[in-house]
N, C-alpha and C positions, 0 to 999 in steps of 0.2 A: 423223407419218407418212399418207401418201394413203392413205383405206379404199379396199378394191376394189371394181372396179367389177362392178355387177349386170347383167351382160346379160343380159334378160330372153329376146328370142328364142334365144339361145342354148344358156340352161339349161333353157329349158322343151321344146327340140325333143328334147332326149334323152327326154321323159317323151311327148309324142304328137308323131308326125310331123308336119311342118308341110303344109298345103295351101291351095288359094290360096280367095281369099273365093265365097263359094256365093251364089249367087243364082237360084233356080228359074226353072221358067216357071209361067205362073198357074194349073195343076191340080196340080203338084207342091209342098212344102214340104219344106225341111230343118230340123232340130233337132239339139240335143243334150241330153244330161241330165248334172248335177253334182249331187254329193251333200256338203252341209256341215254334213252333224251326226251327232254320235257315237252317237246314242240308238240309233238302228236298226241297227247293226250292217250287215253286207251285205244290198244288197234287188236286187231286181228289177222292172225298169219294164215294164207291160202296157201295150199301146195296144188298144184295141177288143176285149179279151180273150185277147189274142198276146201271150206274151211275146216282148218287142222287146232288152231289151238285160238282161244278165244280173251278178250279183256286183259289184256298184258300191259301195266303202263309204266310210267318210266323207273326203272330200277328196279324192275319185278321180272320174271322168269318162267321158263318151265323145267320141268324135269325131260331125261332123255326120252325120245318115244321112236319107233320106228318106222322106216318107211322103206322101198323099195332100192336096192341102189340104182345107181345113173343120175340121168338130169333129168331134173322136175323145174318147173315153174314156181318160181317162189314169189308171192306179193304179198304186202303189207298193206292191210287195207282199215280205215276209220269212218264208222257209222257214226255220223249225230244226226239228231233229229230226223232219222227213217232214210238219211243220205249217203251213200256210200261212198266212199271216195278213197280212189288208189293213190298210196305214197310211195310206192317202192315197188318195182315189177321187174323180176330179172332170173334168168335161167340159170341153174348152179348143178355142179356133181356134186356128189355123194356116194362116197366111197365107204367098205367094211368095216372104216375106222370111230369113233365117235365124233362128231363136231359141233361147233357152238355157232348158230347164228344171232348177229349183232347189230341193230338197229342203233341205229347214232345218227348225228348234225345236227346243230344247234340253227339250221336255218330249214325252215320247209322245203324248200327248193334245191335243198342240197342234201338232204337225208339220202341215207344210201344204207346196205346190209352187207354185212361182212361173214365169210364162213372161215371159222378158225378149225383145223385139225387140232382135234385134242388126242394126235398118235403117240402115247406118251411109252418110254421103254425103263422103268426106273430100276436101279441097282437096287439089290435087296437091302432095306434097313435107310437108305437116302431118300432124301426128298430133292423136287426139281421145281423150279420157279421162272416163270418168263415174264415180258412186260409186254402190255401193247398200249400205244397210246393213242386217241383219237382225237386229238387237239389239234386241227390244220395249222394253227398260228403257234404250235409251238416247237421247240428246239429240239433237239436230240435228246433222248432222256439217258439217266445212268442210276442202277441201285449201289444203293453202298449198305454192307454191314457191319456198324461199328466202326466205320469211318473208313471200311475197306471196299472195293467197287468189284462187287461181282457183277454186275449185268452191264455193259456200255451201249449208245449209239442205238435206243431203241429211236425210230422210225415214224413218222406219219401212217397209220394202217398196217401197217406190218409187224408183227410178232416176233419176237426176238429167239435164238436160241434156250431151249432150259441150260438154265444152270443146275448142277447138281452140288446140294451142300446138305451137310449133316443137319439132322432135324434138333428140333429145339427152339427156345423163343428166342425172339430176335429183334431188336429197334430196326427198322425198315427205314432208310432216308431217298427219296426220289429227287435228282439233283439235274439241272441243266446243264449244258456244257461248260459254263463259267462258275459253276457250281453254285449257283441260286437254288434253295431250296424249292421242291413244289407239292409234296405230300410227306409226313412225318409222319410214322406210326411207331409209337413207343415201345411197344411190346407183342408182338403177334407170336403163337404158336405152331409152329410147321410139322406135321405127323409124319411118320416116316413110311414109307411104302406111299407117298402121294408127291402128284403133281397139281400145280398152281401157275394162274393165269390173273396178273394183276395187272385190273384195265382203269386209264385215265380219261376222262371225256370233259364234255362242257354240261356246267349243272347251273342255269341263269348266273353265269358270270364268276361263279367257281369251278374249281379243280374237282370234280366229284370222282369216286374210286369202287369199282368193284371187286372181290375175289373169288374166282373162282377153281374148285376144285375138280381139277378135266380126270375125266371117265368116270366123273361121280355124279354131285350133287354142287348145284349152284351155291356159291356161299356169297351172299352180298353185305359185306358191309361197308357203307357208304359214307366215307368222310369228305368232307368237305376243306379246302385250304380258302379261310377266309379272307387273305390278302395274296393272291397269286404273282407271281414276278410279270413284271408290263407288259412283256413279250407275250402272256398266256391269257390276257384278257381281250 
């Protein structure tokens, strides 16, 4: 029996209304925020001391929003019983290209936030895809499509370069260097003139995944690998 097609754009438009790619003027930047950690609970994002995004929970995110380009103090805080706790605080630079802030970590002392540049230059009619893994014990990752290695050597906290592929529906497999399966997505439809980032992170001992449409809207199909390889636990 043919497996049902996972139409990425259709499914995730139910989560966040789609928006066209955003490219700012030189004085204005845009960013979105995504949490990939179950440790923190619901969090708020502060920029230069001002609450900007509220009540973001694990595997949830925001639309792109605007701020002035340049350096800003980014803080992630949690409020519990009227007590506010700062989980992460760091200065980050924002430029004219869209970016994504990703909160990650499976230990409260190791929580961190990473900024991804969503600077995409898509060849007309093509699709682009990159990987980002946020599992500190994980080995390098490789993406396969129908047995062919498309992306190789994705390392911890470092996004790979985009790989240009033909749009269409594909079975995607992510494997370690010794070919152990990490994540399998049976059928994913990748749209033309679109760029995607596939993220991996710890989700209560399992491997969680989130798919982002870069420069557009967050697409968050969260698949869990029930029996990850030993070196991923």
